[in-house]
N, C-alpha and C positions, 0 to 999 in steps of 0.2 A: 274233447280236444279240438273238435272242428272249429270252435270259435276263435282259434288261434291262427286261422288262415283266411286270406281274402284273395280273390282272383280279380284281375283287371286285364281283360283281353288275354294275351299270352303270358302275362306276368303273374306270378304267385308270390304273395307276401306272407311270410311266416313270422308271427310274433313270438319270439323266444321268451320262455318264462324266466322268473327271477333267478332260478338256479338251473343251469343246464348240466345235470349230472346223469349217471347211468340210467336212472328210471325215466327221466324226461327225454333223453336222447333216444332211447328205444321207442318210446311212444311217438316221438316226432318222426323218426325214420319210417315207421309204418304209415303214418298219416301222409307224409310228403310223398313217399314212394307210390302210394295209391293214386295220387294226382299225376305224378310223373308218368305212370304206366299208361295213362290216357293219350299221351303223346302231343298234348296241346300246349304245354308250358315251354316257353323259350327263354324266360328269365325268372330265376328264383332269387328272391330277396329275403334275407333273414334280418329282422328288425330286433336289435339288441337294446332297445331303449329302456327296458325294465330289468335287464340281466346284470347281476352283480357277481355271479360265480359261474365258471365253466371248467370242467375237468377234461381228461383225455377222451372220455366217451363223447363229449360234445365236439371235440376236434375231429374225431372219427366220423361222427354223423355228418358234419359239414363236408369233409373230404369225400365221403361216400356219395353224397348228393351231387357234388361237383363232378365226380367221375361219371355217374349215371347221366347227368344232363349233358356232359360234353360229348357223349355218343351221338346226340341229335343236334349238336352245334349250339346248344344253349349256354347261358352264362349264369353264374352264381355270384352274389355279392352280399356284403354285410353292411348294414347302416346303423346309425346311432350307437356306435360302439364306444363305450367309456374307456378311460385310460387303462384300467386294470385288464379288461377283456382284450383290448388292443395289444397290450404287452404279451398276453398269453398267445395271441395269434402271431405276433412277431417271433416269439421264441419257438413256436411250433412250425413255422414256415408257411402257414396258411396264406399269408400275405402274397406269396409268390404265385398262388393259384386262383385268387379271387380278389375282386376290388373290395376294399374296406374303407368305409367313410363314416363321418359323423354327420353328414348331410343327407336329407331325403333324396330319393331318386324318382319321385313321381313324375316330374316334368321332363325327364330325359327322353329323348327320341330313341325309339328302338331301331337297331340296324336293319 
């Protein structure tokens, strides 16, 4: 699962699999939390470019990581979100807690 993450400075990019269900949400939680525990990550970016399905466990995984990172003043965002995943995020209210975009964030300046 380690190949699904890349670090760039204080930014961690997580490449979400095709289906973000209970199995993958649990694995991703463990993997991402391991990196967050180091205290070096200030921006967590979930790349949904390959994702076609997400259930409530995926929503929980995203909100849990948002909560953890907010303790240290960090931010969480979702990029390359397709229309179906965007609709799930809108219905669940995730959009109120994190930036959601279909554009990459590589060139954005960190605060």
